[in-house]
C-alpha positions, -999 to +999 in steps of 0.1 A: +306+277+156+302+268+196+268+254+187+284+229+161+311+220+187+283+213+214+267+190+188+299+172+179+303+163+219+271+152+223+271+131+198+310+119+205+297+108+237+266+088+228+288+064+208+311+059+233+280+051+257+265+027+230+303+013+228+309+009+269+270-016+268+283-035+240+318-037+257+304-048+293+279-066+278+245-049+284+222-032+254+204-007+253+176-009+274+151+002+246+170-024+226+162-055+254+125-038+253+123-040+218+138-073+212+118-094+240+083-079+225+101-094+191+104-128+204+073-126+221+052-125+186+081-151+166+069-174+197+029-169+190+034-172+153+049-201+167+024-215+181-001-232+157+023-235+132+026-275+117+058-293+113+069-330+113+094-348+128+122-376+111+090-400+110+063-380+092+043-374+124+032-341+124+034-320+157+022-285+169+026-264+190-003-258+219-001-248+255-030-262+281-040-236+289-059-232+256-066-270+252-080-265+289-101-234+276-111-258+248-124-287+267-098-307+256-088-335+283-056-354+295-054-385+301-028-407+301-021-442+286-022-475+305-030-508+317-069-511+312-100-538+316-112-548+286-154-555+287-179-576+260-209-557+273-245-564+266-264-528+275-303-521+292-319-496+306-334-492+343-344-471+372-331-467+406-361-477+430-362-476+471-356-513+484-393-521+489-378-541+520-371-514+533-399-491+528-427-484+554-464-470+553-472-451+589-505-453+598-528-434+621-536-459+647-573-444+652-590-411+630-588-379+636-581-346+633-538-337+631-529-308+656-493-311+649-470-322+623-434-325+625-417-341+600-418-329+563-408-346+529-366-350+528-365-347+563-343-379+578-358-395+608-344-419+633-364-449+651-392-435+676-388-398+661-424-378+658-437-377+626-467-359+639-496-358+668-535-368+664-565-360+683-583-395+681-622-389+677-627-422+697-617-406+729-607-367+722-563-369+732-535-369+715-514-397+702-481-395+686-474-410+652-434-423+653-413-431+628-410-468+629-369-476+617-345-450+605-348-428+574-362-405+548-398-394+547-404-401+505-443-390+512-466-374+539-504-375+528-515-352+557-521-317+563-531-302+597-560-297+608-577-323+586-592-358+594-566-389+592-576-419+584-568-453+596-574-459+569-544-446+546-509-441+552-498-410+571-466-412+552-440-435+543-407-437+552-377-454+538-342-462+546-324-454+517-288-468+525-295-493+500-315-490+462-329-512+435-322-509+401-351-525+379-334-533+340-360-542+317-348-579+299-363-578+261-366-615+257-337-621+234-311-615+256-332-633+288-313-669+276-282-641+286-291-631+319-278-649+352-286-644+387-246-632+403-238-619+362-221-583+368-231-553+360-217-517+355-247-491+365-243-456+348-258-427+367-253-404+343-246-380+368-206-375+354-194-399+381-174-428+380-195-460+368-212-479+401-204-520+403-230-541+414-247-581+407-281-595+399-298-604+426-330-615+409-345-619+374-381-619+375-400-653+364-430-632+351-422-602+324-449-572+316-475-571+288-469-538+280-431-538+278-425-570+267-395-572+288-387-584+320-370-572+353-335-581+358-326-563+395-295-555+414-295-538+455-270-508+455-254-491+484-264-458+485-242-447+515-235-414+500-272-406+490-258-402+451-284-430+438-322-407+443-349-434+435-371-425+402-340-413+382-331-438+349-296-452+345-284-468+319-265-506+331-242-531+311-234-564+316-209-575+314-208-616+293-164-614+292-130-590+305-095-591+291-072-570+306-045-547+276-016-538+288-018-497+267-050-484+261-066-448+252-103-437+258-124-440+226-126-407+223-088-401+215-083-412+184-084-400+154-076-401+116-052-376+100-038-380+065-056-415+064-037-423+096-053-432+125-038-415+148-042-404+190-026-363+197+002-372+221+020-348+247+056-350+237+071-316+262+049-283+285+038-273+247+041-295+220+010-322+206+022-350+183-003-367+162+016-402+171+003-431+143-006-464+165-018-490+159-047-504+172-065-530+187-101-550+204-120-522+225-155-516+240-171-486+248-154-470+268-115-477+257-091-490+227-059-510+228-034-497+211-007-520+202+023-506+188+025-470+189+020-457+221+034-466+255+019-467+289+019-431+314+025-414+282+008-385+287-020-377+257-050-359+246-087-378+261-110-359+254-127-338+227-097-341+208-112-337+179-097-296+193-062-303+186-066-322+147-085-285+137-062-265+149-040-286+129-062-282+095-059-248+102-020-245+109-013-257+079-034-239+059-016-205+070+013-225+064+009-230+025-002-197+019 
């Protein structure tokens, strides 16, 4: 009987405590933790869920973290200059007007070498010392210009001849870009024309102008050379590497444009995936206009400044496809 009374009192105390929690606006810690877990699970369930707005545009919950992990990149729509271009292949070459071959004055034995390929030199820097066969005295071979050693044809202890350059020094602060122009395009290429050079290193295009068009062509390739001279103070351009180039024929500025990789087709509509808020992306139907190799004009559906998925937008399209499939089940 006594034990029964103690149990009853304990139950009553717990009941009163529960009422007290509710009267004070408090929640049982166990219930609070359960609700947090439940809300988190519900939020995760909503991610990837596809819904439609009042205009029938599809939306999906997807975070910037998930977009970045999938390689998708956001950008802002805005004013762009579209260009009608003609594409060519080219090669980077050292500016031959700033390349100097350093040849020994007298034949002899190489006694020391101070500079190697890739070293930068100032004018009059010591390159090597050679013992003359004629006088048996050692004389210095010096750099005639400031630049970079791009070739060396002597080794320590060997015979150096005045008939062969020992070093080649080049000033690489300017670089030649030689473009191969096929005969059908020669009539469209003129000195002074603007050209956009893509070194394929992930950086922005480099703007230049044609300074020379060869008066003769190559028998082997049936092309003629069109040349640009570009500044290279940052060392970005390296002789010997290939580049692609776009000759600018016409230009037109448009108020709103997106990158070409942003355009997708969904439910037979041309769409751009627009970031609505921090987690929501909308498949926005758009009307496209003119385009070039990099950008597409948006005539209706988007405003300047709106963020959108600019690269790897197919990731969002795939997520929408998965979300719709899960919703149907």
